C-alpha positions in Angstrom: 7.2 3.3 -27.8 4.7 5.7 -29.3 1.7 6.8 -27.3 -0.9 4.5 -29.0 1.4 1.5 -28.3 1.7 2.6 -24.6 -2.0 3.0 -24.3 -2.5 -0.5 -25.7 0.1 -2.0 -23.3 -1.6 -0.4 -20.3 -5.0 -1.6 -21.5 -3.7 -5.1 -21.8 -2.4 -5.0 -18.2 -5.6 -3.6 -16.6 -8.2 -5.2 -18.9 -6.8 -8.6 -20.0 -8.6 -10.7 -22.4 -11.4 -13.0 -21.0 -11.5 -16.7 -21.6 -14.0 -18.5 -23.9 -16.6 -18.4 -21.1 -16.2 -14.6 -20.7 -14.3 -15.0 -17.4 -11.0 -13.7 -16.3 -8.5 -16.4 -15.8 -6.6 -16.9 -12.5 -3.4 -15.0 -12.6 -0.3 -17.1 -11.9 2.8 -16.0 -10.0 4.9 -13.6 -12.1 8.4 -14.8 -13.0 9.9 -11.7 -11.4 9.2 -13.2 -8.0 11.9 -15.8 -8.4 14.2 -14.0 -10.7 14.5 -10.8 -8.7 13.6 -12.0 -5.2 14.2 -15.8 -5.0 10.6 -16.4 -4.1 9.5 -19.8 -5.6 5.7 -19.6 -5.8 5.4 -22.9 -7.6 2.9 -23.9 -4.8 0.3 -22.0 -6.8 -2.4 -23.9 -8.6 -5.3 -22.6 -10.6 -8.6 -22.2 -8.6 -6.6 -21.9 -5.4 -9.7 -20.4 -3.8 -12.3 -22.1 -5.9 -15.5 -23.7 -4.8 -13.9 -27.1 -4.1 -10.8 -25.7 -2.4 -10.0 -26.4 1.2 -9.1 -22.7 1.5 -12.7 -21.7 0.8 -15.2 -21.8 3.6 -19.0 -21.7 3.7 -21.3 -19.3 5.5 -24.8 -20.5 5.9 -26.4 -18.2 8.4 -27.7 -14.9 7.0 -27.4 -13.4 10.5 -23.8 -14.5 11.0 -21.8 -11.6 12.3 -19.1 -12.5 9.8 -21.4 -11.1 7.1 -20.5 -7.5 8.0 -16.8 -8.3 7.5 -17.3 -10.1 4.2 -19.1 -6.9 2.9 -15.6 -5.3 2.7 -13.9 -8.3 1.2 -13.0 -6.5 -2.1 -11.7 -3.4 -0.4 -8.0 -4.4 -0.2 -7.9 -5.5 -3.9 -9.6 -2.3 -5.1 -7.3 -0.1 -3.1 -4.2 -1.8 -4.5 -5.7 -1.8 -8.0 -6.6 1.9 -7.7 -2.9 2.6 -6.8 -1.8 0.6 -9.9 -4.2 2.3 -12.2 -3.1 5.7 -11.0 0.5 4.6 -11.6 -0.4 3.6 -15.1 -2.1 7.0 -15.6 1.2 8.7 -14.5 3.2 6.7 -16.9 0.9 7.8 -19.7 0.9 11.5 -18.5 4.7 11.7 -18.4 5.3 9.8 -21.6 8.1 11.5 -23.6 7.8 14.8 -21.7 11.0 16.8 -22.3 11.0 18.1 -18.7 11.4 15.0 -16.4 10.5 16.8 -13.2 7.3 18.4 -11.9 5.2 19.1 -8.8 3.4 16.5 -6.7 0.5 15.1 -8.7 0.3 11.3 -8.9 2.9 9.8 -6.7 1.8 10.8 -3.2 -1.7 9.5 -3.8 -0.3 6.3 -5.2 1.9 5.8 -2.1 -1.0 6.5 0.3 -3.5 4.3 -1.5 -1.1 1.3 -1.9 -0.4 1.4 1.8 -4.1 1.7 2.5 -4.5 -1.6 0.6 -2.2 -3.3 3.1 -3.9 -1.6 6.0 -7.3 -2.8 4.7 -6.0 -6.3 4.2 -4.6 -6.6 7.7 -7.7 -5.1 9.3 -10.2 -7.1 7.3 -8.5 -10.5 7.7 -7.6 -9.8 11.4 -11.3 -9.2 12.1 -12.1 -12.4 10.2 -9.5 -14.4 12.1 -10.8 -13.2 15.5 -14.3 -14.3 14.5 -13.5 -17.7 12.9 -10.4 -18.8 14.8 -10.4 -21.1 17.8 -8.2 -20.8 20.9 -7.0 -17.4 20.0 -5.6 -15.6 23.1 -7.9 -12.8 24.2 -5.0 -10.4 24.5 -3.9 -11.1 20.9 -7.5 -10.7 19.7 -7.7 -7.3 21.3 -4.4 -6.2 19.6 -5.5 -7.5 16.2 -8.7 -5.5 16.2 -7.1 -2.5 18.0 -9.3 -2.5 21.2 -8.3 -2.4 24.8 -10.4 -2.9 27.8 -10.6 -0.6 30.8 -12.5 -0.3 34.0 -14.8 2.6 34.7 -15.0 4.2 38.1 -18.3 2.3 38.7 -16.5 -1.0 38.1 -17.9 -1.7 34.7 -15.6 -2.9 31.9 -15.6 -1.1 28.6 -13.6 -1.2 25.4 -11.9 1.7 23.5 -9.9 2.0 20.3 -6.2 1.5 20.8 -4.3 2.0 17.6 -1.3 -0.2 16.9 1.2 0.0 14.1 0.0 -2.0 11.1 3.2 -4.1 10.8 3.0 -5.0 14.5 -0.6 -6.3 13.9 0.4 -8.0 10.6 3.2 -9.9 12.4 0.8 -11.1 15.1 -1.8 -12.0 12.4 0.6 -14.3 10.6 1.8 -15.9 13.9 -1.7 -16.7 15.2 -3.5 -17.1 11.9 -0.8 -19.3 10.1 1.8 -20.2 12.7 4.3 -18.2 10.7 6.8 -15.9 12.4 8.1 -13.4 9.8 11.8 -12.8 10.2 11.9 -9.1 11.1 15.6 -9.0 10.2 15.0 -10.2 6.7 15.4 -7.9 3.7 11.7 -8.2 2.7 10.6 -7.1 6.2 13.1 -4.3 6.4 12.1 -3.1 3.0 8.5 -3.1 4.2 9.5 -1.0 7.2 11.3 1.4 4.8 8.2 1.6 2.7 6.2 2.6 5.9 8.8 5.3 6.6 8.5 6.6 3.1 4.7 6.7 3.4 5.0 8.6 6.6 7.4 11.1 5.0 4.6 12.1 2.7 1.5 11.6 4.8 3.1 13.3 7.8 5.1 15.5 5.7 8.8 15.6 6.7 9.5 19.3 6.1 13.2 19.2 7.0 14.1 16.5 4.5 11.9 17.9 1.7 11.0 14.4 0.3 10.3 13.9 -3.3 9.4 10.8 -5.3 10.6 9.2 -8.6 8.9 6.7 -10.7 11.3 4.1 -9.5 10.6 5.0 -5.9 6.9 4.4 -6.5 7.5 1.0 -8.1 9.9 0.0 -5.3 7.4 1.1 -2.7 4.4 -0.9 -4.1 6.6 -3.9 -4.7 7.9 -3.8 -1.1 4.4 -3.8 0.2 3.3 -6.7 -2.0 6.4 -8.8 -1.0 5.2 -8.7 2.6 2.3 -10.8 1.3 4.3 -13.0 -1.1 7.1 -14.1 1.3 4.8 -15.8 3.9 2.8 -17.3 1.1 5.9 -19.0 -0.4 6.9 -20.4 3.0 3.3 -21.6 3.8 2.7 -22.8 0.2 -0.7 -21.1 0.1 -1.6 -17.5 -0.8 -2.6 -15.4 2.2 -4.5 -13.0 -0.1 -6.5 -14.4 -2.9 -5.7 -11.6 -5.3 -2.1 -11.1 -4.6 -0.7 -12.6 -7.8 -3.1 -10.6 -10.0 -1.9 -7.4 -8.3 1.8 -8.3 -8.4 1.6 -9.3 -12.1 0.1 -5.9 -13.1 2.9 -4.1 -11.1 5.7 -6.2 -12.7 4.3 -5.6 -16.2 4.3 -1.8 -15.5 8.0 -1.8 -14.7 9.0 -2.1 -18.3 6.9 0.9 -19.3 8.4 3.4 -16.8 10.2 6.5 -18.0 11.9 8.0 -15.0 10.2 11.1 -13.7 10.4 13.0 -10.4 7.6 14.7 -8.5 8.9 17.2 -5.9 8.2 20.4 -4.0 8.4 23.3 -6.4 11.0 25.1 -4.3 13.3 22.2 -3.7 16.8 23.0 -4.8 16.2 26.7 -5.2 19.3 29.0 -4.7 17.7 30.8 -1.7 19.0 34.4 -1.2 16.7 37.4 -1.4 13.0 36.3 -1.7 9.5 36.7 -0.3 7.5 34.0 1.5 3.9 33.9 2.7 3.6 34.6 6.5 0.5 36.0 8.2 1.4 35.4 11.9 1.2 38.0 14.6 4.2 39.1 16.7 6.8 38.5 14.0 10.5 39.5 14.4 10.4 42.5 12.0 14.1 43.1 12.2 14.9 39.7 10.7 11.9 39.3 8.5 10.6 42.7 7.4 7.3 43.0 5.7 7.4 43.3 1.9 6.0 46.9 2.1 8.9 47.9 4.2 11.5 46.6 1.7 12.5 49.0 -1.1 11.4 47.7 -4.5 14.1 46.5 -6.9 12.0 47.5 -10.0 
């Protein structure tokens, strides 16, 4: 594929043609879901969240506390979409490069942003569930919104932020929001946990393993995150996230455009022997690590 063809393919993915009314059509489930993962999303119908759908609810009070949650309604979609757009940019930037390896540039931000999309979804919809649900156990509500109560010395009760792992909150969200218990031993859940570990390797950089990322790693990561949304939807026969098929379709279409590339630390794989490294500490072991000025020049 020549560069103009690649640019056109990316444009078609991220800016599809509008219908005769100038509107974007609902995106159906991608065939890859059933072919690659056995997820039959035939439950999907156009206008699943339309104005006459039982999955759409009406807010009539301009002072309803739910309004402040709805203000962030588009955040999960745009975070996922931002990660996909950046992935598309990377495919274009690395197109037909002779050297198929380079320093970190696109891939760590893609990983972080895609995971942020899941985090935003879980937080947003957990807040929504706590506000609109009935008979939700108080202890569960507190975990979902990451708050715990404590008693001050004067006997007053206050709340404070108590962070919980996102997958722990997501599991509870599905159980109490949909009556669905995600099998944590399933491949899709385990792949989701592996994606979380991969994200942590980069965000909380694992120095000893010197992690790097390939194009395939990035694709697999984003797909693993999205499948955490798809699997419950297939079982429940309703989408738990209104934009999930649009996001997954774009990702699946990007797969065929990937030319494998690796982003990695510059010094990974070096034949370490006699070299200098930056080190400005005090009280260094000078016998083992002499200063450069104390070392005879080889030139």
